N, C-alpha and C positions, 0 to 999 in steps of 0.2 A: 504493500500501500504506500503511495507519495505522500512524502511528508507533509504535515499542513503549515499552511503560513498563517501568520499572526499577526492581528494589525488593529487600531486604534479606530473604533465608529463612532463618531458625535451624531448624537440625535435628540430632535426637541422633545420634552416630557411627554407631549401628546403623542406623538409617533412611539415613543417608547412603550407608553401603555396600552395602546392599541395593540401593538406587536405582542406584548405580554400575555393579552388577553387571548390572543388569538393562537400564541404557543398554547397557552395553559389550556384553552380546546382542543386541541390537535395533541396534547401528550407530549409535547415538544418541550427542549428547552427553550430559551430564545435565541441562542445561537442557531441551534437547528435549524428553528422556524426560519431564521434570516437566510440561511445558507439554502434552505428547500426553495423559499422565494426568489432568491437571486439564480438557481440552478432555471427552475421552471420557466423563468424571464428568458433566460439565455437560451432556451432551448427552443421555447416558443418562437424567438426573433429569427432562429437559425443558425446562432452564434455558437451554440454547444450541442454536439452530438446528444442523442439520450444515452442513458446508462445502460450499459452493456451491449451498445451499439458496436458491432466489428469494427476493425480499422480498415480490412478489407473483405468486400464480401465476396463468396466464391459462389 
């Protein structure tokens, strides 16, 4: 598994609270929720291949 990168993310309190409530409802940590949402946005925009997508399709 690739090493994970760490970085600081600044959020306004309302955004933080909304994300925390969403994470709680989905039974995820706040960090996992943010990563899930970012990955989904990247996939939907075509900037990241879906997880499990083979590098070379045969």
